[in-house]
Every structure is written in C-alpha cells, then in structure tokens.
Backbone as numpy.savetxt, mean C-alpha at the origin, in Angstrom:
# Nx Ny Nz CAx CAy CAz Cx Cy Cz
2.42 -38.08 18.31 1.61 -36.89 18.31 2.47 -35.62 18.31
3.56 -35.63 19.11 4.44 -34.47 19.14 5.09 -34.24 17.78
5.40 -35.33 17.09 6.02 -35.23 15.77 5.08 -34.54 14.78
3.80 -34.89 14.84 2.82 -34.28 13.94 2.72 -32.78 14.21
2.72 -32.38 15.48 2.67 -30.96 15.82 3.90 -30.21 15.34
5.05 -30.85 15.45 6.30 -30.25 15.00 6.30 -30.09 13.48
5.80 -31.10 12.78 5.73 -31.01 11.32 4.78 -29.90 10.90
3.63 -29.79 11.56 2.67 -28.73 11.26 3.30 -27.36 11.49
4.01 -27.20 12.61 4.66 -25.92 12.92 5.71 -25.60 11.87
6.46 -26.62 11.43 7.48 -26.41 10.42 6.87 -25.94 9.10
5.77 -26.57 8.67 5.08 -26.14 7.45 4.57 -24.71 7.57
4.08 -24.34 8.76 3.59 -22.98 8.98 4.72 -21.97 8.81
5.87 -22.24 9.43 7.01 -21.33 9.36 7.51 -21.22 7.92
7.63 -22.37 7.23 8.08 -22.35 5.84 7.10 -21.56 4.98
5.80 -21.78 5.18 4.78 -21.05 4.42 4.83 -19.56 4.69
4.97 -19.18 5.96 5.05 -17.77 6.32 6.29 -17.13 5.73
7.42 -17.82 5.81 8.66 -17.30 5.25 8.52 -17.10 3.75
7.90 -18.05 3.07 7.71 -17.92 1.63 6.79 -16.76 1.28
5.76 -16.55 2.08 4.83 -15.45 1.82 5.51 -14.10 2.00
6.42 -14.01 2.96 7.10 -12.73 3.22 8.32 -12.53 2.34
8.75 -13.56 1.62 9.95 -13.46 0.79 9.79 -12.43 -0.31
8.56 -12.14 -0.73 8.34 -11.15 -1.79 8.62 -9.72 -1.31
8.76 -9.53 0.00 9.04 -8.22 0.56 10.46 -8.21 1.10
11.42 -7.62 0.38 12.78 -7.57 0.88 12.80 -6.79 2.20
13.66 -7.17 3.14 13.70 -6.47 4.42 13.89 -4.97 4.22
12.98 -4.19 4.74 13.07 -2.74 4.64 12.72 -2.18 3.28
12.45 -3.04 2.31 12.18 -2.56 0.96 10.78 -2.90 0.51
10.35 -2.24 -0.54 9.03 -2.48 -1.10 9.09 -3.61 -2.13
8.00 -4.35 -2.24 7.88 -5.40 -3.24 7.64 -4.80 -4.61
7.34 -5.66 -5.56 7.13 -5.23 -6.94 5.83 -4.42 -7.09
5.75 -3.66 -8.16 4.55 -2.88 -8.46 3.47 -3.82 -8.97
2.27 -3.65 -8.43 1.13 -4.50 -8.80 -0.10 -3.64 -9.05
-1.08 -4.24 -9.74 -2.37 -3.59 -9.88 -3.05 -3.59 -8.51
-3.79 -2.55 -8.21 -4.49 -2.45 -6.93 -5.50 -3.59 -6.82
-5.47 -4.28 -5.69 -6.43 -5.34 -5.41 -7.50 -4.80 -4.45
-8.48 -5.62 -4.14 -9.61 -5.17 -3.30 -9.16 -4.73 -1.91
-8.20 -5.45 -1.32 -7.72 -5.10 0.02 -7.02 -3.74 0.01
-6.13 -3.53 -0.96 -5.40 -2.27 -1.04 -6.36 -1.12 -1.34
-7.33 -1.36 -2.21 -8.31 -0.31 -2.51 -9.07 0.09 -1.25
-9.42 -0.88 -0.42 -10.10 -0.59 0.84 -9.23 0.26 1.76
-7.93 -0.05 1.82 -7.00 0.74 2.65 -6.95 2.17 2.13
-6.80 2.34 0.83 -6.72 3.68 0.23 -8.01 4.46 0.47
-9.14 3.82 0.25 -10.42 4.51 0.44 -10.66 4.89 1.90
-10.03 4.16 2.83 -10.19 4.50 4.25 -9.51 5.83 4.60
-8.56 6.29 3.77 -7.89 7.57 4.02 -8.15 8.57 2.89
-9.12 8.28 2.04 -9.43 9.16 0.91 -9.74 10.58 1.37
-10.53 10.72 2.43 -10.87 12.05 2.93 -9.65 12.87 3.28
-8.68 12.26 3.93 -7.44 12.95 4.30 -6.65 13.35 3.05
-6.57 12.44 2.09 -5.84 12.73 0.85 -6.49 13.89 0.11
-7.81 13.84 -0.07 -8.52 14.90 -0.80 -8.38 16.24 -0.08
-8.49 16.24 1.23 -8.35 17.48 2.00 -6.96 18.08 1.81
-5.94 17.26 1.86 -4.57 17.76 1.66 -4.38 18.32 0.26
-4.96 17.64 -0.75 -4.84 18.13 -2.12 -5.56 19.46 -2.29
-6.75 19.59 -1.72 -7.50 20.86 -1.79 -6.70 21.97 -1.12
-6.06 21.66 0.01 -5.22 22.66 0.70 -4.04 23.10 -0.16
-3.61 22.23 -1.11 -2.52 22.57 -2.04 -3.06 23.26 -3.29
-4.37 23.44 -3.37 -4.96 24.07 -4.54 -5.18 23.11 -5.70
-5.25 21.83 -5.43 -5.41 20.82 -6.47 -6.82 20.25 -6.41
-7.51 20.31 -7.56 -8.87 19.76 -7.64 -8.81 18.26 -7.87
-9.73 17.56 -7.25 -9.82 16.11 -7.43 -11.12 15.83 -8.19
-10.99 15.45 -9.45 -12.14 15.15 -10.30 -12.47 13.66 -10.23
-11.42 12.87 -10.20 -11.53 11.41 -10.18 -10.70 10.94 -8.99
-10.92 9.74 -8.50 -10.09 9.18 -7.43 -10.04 7.68 -7.65
-9.05 7.26 -8.42 -8.96 5.84 -8.78 -7.56 5.30 -8.48
-7.41 4.53 -7.39 -6.12 3.88 -7.13 -5.84 2.85 -8.23
-4.63 2.90 -8.80 -4.31 2.04 -9.94 -3.25 0.98 -9.64
-2.13 1.42 -9.08 -1.00 0.54 -8.82 -0.50 0.75 -7.40
0.20 -0.26 -6.89 0.77 -0.11 -5.56 2.00 -0.98 -5.38
2.79 -0.61 -4.40 3.89 -1.43 -3.90 3.67 -1.53 -2.40
4.17 -2.59 -1.80 3.87 -2.84 -0.39 5.11 -3.36 0.32
5.21 -3.02 1.62 6.24 -3.60 2.46 5.67 -3.83 3.85
6.24 -4.79 4.55 5.77 -5.12 5.88 6.87 -4.79 6.88
6.53 -3.98 7.88 7.47 -3.61 8.95 6.66 -2.99 10.08
6.36 -3.75 11.11 5.55 -3.29 12.24 4.21 -2.72 11.75
3.74 -3.26 10.66 2.53 -2.81 9.99 2.78 -2.97 8.50
1.96 -2.34 7.70 2.12 -2.45 6.25 2.22 -1.06 5.63
3.27 -0.86 4.85 3.45 0.39 4.12 3.01 0.21 2.69
2.35 1.21 2.16 1.88 1.18 0.77 2.38 2.42 0.04
2.82 2.25 -1.18 3.04 3.34 -2.13 1.99 3.14 -3.20
1.14 4.13 -3.42 0.00 3.94 -4.31 -0.04 5.05 -5.36
-0.24 4.66 -6.62 -0.47 5.63 -7.70 -1.98 5.78 -7.83
-2.45 7.04 -7.76 -3.88 7.33 -7.82 -4.13 8.35 -8.93
-5.10 8.06 -9.79 -5.52 9.01 -10.82 -6.51 9.97 -10.18
-6.23 11.28 -10.30 -7.15 12.28 -9.71 -7.87 13.09 -10.78
-7.46 12.96 -12.01 -8.11 13.61 -13.15 -7.48 13.01 -14.40
-8.06 13.29 -15.55 -7.53 12.77 -16.80 -6.07 13.23 -16.95
-5.14 12.28 -16.99 -3.73 12.59 -17.17 -3.03 13.12 -15.93
-3.70 13.17 -14.79 -3.09 13.66 -13.56 -3.07 12.56 -12.50
-1.89 12.35 -11.95 -1.70 11.27 -11.00 -0.94 11.79 -9.78
-1.13 11.10 -8.67 -0.38 11.38 -7.45 0.18 10.06 -6.93
1.24 10.17 -6.15 1.78 9.01 -5.44 1.57 9.28 -3.96
0.99 8.32 -3.27 0.66 8.49 -1.86 1.32 7.39 -1.04
2.00 7.79 0.05 2.56 6.83 1.00 1.56 6.68 2.14
1.18 5.45 2.41 0.20 5.15 3.45 0.79 4.09 4.37
0.53 4.21 5.66 0.98 3.20 6.60 -0.19 2.70 7.42
-0.38 1.40 7.40 -1.42 0.76 8.22 -0.71 0.05 9.36
-0.99 0.52 10.57 -0.33 -0.01 11.75 -0.68 -1.48 11.98
0.18 -2.16 12.67 0.02 -3.57 12.97 -1.38 -3.85 13.49
-1.98 -4.90 13.03 -3.33 -5.33 13.38 -4.40 -4.33 12.90
-4.04 -3.43 11.97 -5.02 -2.53 11.39 -5.62 -1.53 12.36
-4.90 -1.26 13.48 -5.45 -0.37 14.50 -5.68 1.05 13.98
-4.84 1.51 13.08 -5.05 2.81 12.45 -4.28 2.87 11.14
-4.72 3.76 10.28 -4.09 3.93 8.97 -3.86 5.42 8.79
-2.68 5.78 8.28 -2.37 7.20 8.11 -1.67 7.47 6.79
-1.89 8.68 6.28 -1.22 9.15 5.07 0.10 9.77 5.51
1.20 9.28 4.97 2.51 9.81 5.34 2.98 10.90 4.41
2.69 10.75 3.11 3.21 11.70 2.13 2.38 11.64 0.86
2.27 12.79 0.19 1.61 12.86 -1.12 2.56 13.55 -2.08
2.85 12.91 -3.21 3.66 13.51 -4.27 2.73 13.85 -5.42
2.73 15.11 -5.82 1.84 15.56 -6.91 2.64 15.72 -8.20
1.91 15.93 -9.29 2.55 16.17 -10.58 3.15 14.91 -11.19
2.61 13.77 -10.88 3.11 12.51 -11.40 2.39 12.14 -12.69
3.03 11.31 -13.49 2.41 10.81 -14.72 2.15 9.32 -14.56
1.43 8.76 -15.49 1.16 7.33 -15.46 2.46 6.54 -15.56
3.45 7.07 -16.27 4.72 6.37 -16.49 5.69 6.47 -15.32
5.49 7.41 -14.40 6.41 7.57 -13.28 6.38 6.34 -12.38
7.55 5.77 -12.07 7.58 4.59 -11.20 7.27 4.95 -9.75
6.71 4.01 -9.02 6.48 4.18 -7.59 7.79 3.90 -6.86
8.42 4.94 -6.37 9.68 4.79 -5.62 9.64 5.56 -4.33
C-alpha cells in the first residue's frame, strides 16, 4: 500500500514539473492566443485599465484581449495585447496573486501595433 502511495506521489510531482516546464524560472512562456481563463482575468481588471487610459486621454472604442504570455511566481503574471480601437493596441501587465485573492494592473504600454511582440 505504501508503494502505491509513493508511486502516485511520484506521478503527481512529475506531472506538476512537466506542467510548469513551459514557464522558465522568472521568465514568461511563449505568446499564445487568449483563452477563456485569461480573458476572465483581463475582464476582471477592465475597469481599471479603461480608467487609466481615459486619464491618459485615450479613448477606448473596443476592448478585445488577443494574445498573452504568462509566468508563475507567487501568483501568475500576464502580459496581454489588447485591441482598443481599429489598429490601436496596448500591452498590459497584470498580476493575479496566489490563490486568486486579488488581481492588479501593474503597467500599461500604449501606442502598440499588432506586430509588436509582448516583452
């Protein structure tokens, strides 16, 4: 019985390690299309993003998260490309604290194009 528990624990650790391997330590993973989970995270801070853009004198006609990169470190960091109008994009840094206790906008970069990489 102890052997079965040890084998199960070993598979769990190997699976977890494999799942986290896509995120280099301290670095962001590859750029991906926004999925449902990431879209939910972005929409949870949409009000803060729009308010900051309005304070900068930038109108938001559209709000469509398109691409993202992600890293895990005491929570989850996101770099997200968002279309705010035809041909106008922003890059937003978002951090969701461990266990989803809170989510905050760290930075907004304006004047981005569709071709600009998320860095």
